[in-house]
C-alpha positions in Angstrom: 0.0 0.0 0.0 1.1 3.5 -0.8 -0.2 6.6 1.0 -0.1 10.3 0.6 -1.8 13.0 2.7 -2.3 16.5 1.3 -4.5 19.2 2.8 -6.3 16.7 5.0 -7.2 14.4 2.2 -5.5 10.9 2.2 -5.0 8.9 -1.0 -4.1 5.2 -0.6 -3.1 3.2 -3.7 -3.0 -0.6 -3.9 -1.6 -1.9 -7.2 -1.5 -5.5 -8.4 -0.2 -7.4 -11.5 -3.0 -9.3 -13.4 -1.2 -12.2 -15.1 -4.4 -13.6 -16.7 -4.9 -10.4 -18.7 -1.3 -10.0 -19.6 0.5 -11.2 -22.7 4.3 -10.9 -22.0 5.1 -12.5 -25.3 3.4 -9.6 -27.0 4.8 -7.0 -24.6 1.5 -6.4 -22.7 1.6 -6.3 -18.9 -1.7 -5.6 -17.3 -1.9 -3.9 -13.9 -4.9 -3.1 -11.8 -5.0 -0.7 -8.9 -7.5 0.3 -6.2 -7.6 3.9 -4.9 -9.2 5.0 -1.7 -9.6 8.7 -1.1 -10.5 9.7 2.5 -11.4 13.2 3.7 -9.6 13.3 7.1 -10.1 16.8 8.2 -11.9 19.1 5.8 -15.5 20.2 5.2 -17.3 18.9 2.1 -15.0 18.4 -0.9 -15.6 17.2 -4.4 -13.1 15.4 -6.7 -13.2 17.4 -10.0 -10.4 16.0 -12.2 -7.4 13.7 -12.3 -3.9 14.0 -13.8 -1.8 10.7 -14.0 1.8 10.5 -14.9 2.6 6.9 -16.0 6.2 5.8 -16.6 7.0 2.4 -18.1 10.2 0.4 -17.6 11.9 2.1 -20.6 11.3 5.6 -19.1 8.6 6.5 -21.5 6.1 8.8 -19.9 2.4 8.9 -20.7 0.1 11.5 -19.1 -3.7 11.1 -18.6 -6.0 13.9 -17.7 -9.7 14.1 -17.4 -12.8 14.9 -15.4 -13.5 12.8 -12.3 -12.6 9.2 -11.8 -14.4 6.2 -13.4 -17.1 8.5 -14.6 -17.8 10.0 -11.1 -17.0 13.2 -9.3 -17.5 12.0 -5.7 -18.5 14.3 -2.8 -16.7 13.6 0.5 -17.7 14.9 3.9 -15.3 14.9 6.8 -14.5 11.3 7.6 -15.9 9.9 4.4 -14.1 7.7 1.8 -14.5 6.8 -1.9 -12.9 3.7 -3.3 -12.6 2.8 -7.0 -10.6 0.4 -9.1 -9.0 0.9 -12.5 -6.2 -0.5 -14.6 -3.1 0.3 -16.6 -1.5 -1.8 -19.4 2.2 -1.3 -19.9 4.6 -2.5 -22.6 7.1 -3.5 -19.9 7.0 -5.7 -16.7 7.8 -2.7 -14.5 6.7 0.9 -14.2 5.2 3.4 -11.9 2.3 5.8 -11.6 1.8 9.1 -9.7 -0.3 12.2 -10.1 -2.8 14.6 -8.6 -6.5 15.0 -8.1 -8.1 18.5 -8.3 -10.5 18.9 -5.5 -13.0 21.6 -4.7 -13.8 22.8 -1.2 -17.6 23.0 -1.8 -18.5 25.7 0.7 -15.6 28.0 -0.2 -15.7 27.2 -3.9 -11.9 27.0 -4.0 -10.0 24.3 -6.0 -6.8 22.7 -4.7 -4.7 19.7 -5.7 -3.9 16.6 -3.7 -1.1 14.2 -4.5 -1.6 10.6 -5.6 1.3 8.7 -4.1 4.0 7.3 -6.4 3.4 3.6 -6.6 5.3 0.9 -8.4 4.1 -1.7 -10.9 6.0 -5.0 -11.0 5.1 -8.1 -12.9 8.2 -10.1 -11.9 7.0 -10.9 -8.4 3.3 -11.6 -9.2 2.3 -8.6 -7.1 3.0 -5.0 -7.2 
């Protein structure tokens, strides 16, 4: 598990290698990850957008940006969490992911960014 706490919002990432969806002979390594976002100490916040930086084992960087996560823009009151799962195929058996979420403090109408922890993707051990 990888954790990051920014402005009272905790992000926990749990990656895993998915061998049954991977095709190493074709250079396809499939990784899944679960993210849990917990509002530890703020008023109502809403996740507005994401920015991922994905680096494969060759050092090639791919960035992904967009609204929300998995089609949602969750609202989180103090003490509330939101968990979702997604995936990332890579052309190499190792890599890493990191990024930010843009959040909005609902009452103040102000946006701020929180960090997604750097986490590592490894196919060689069967787990990440």
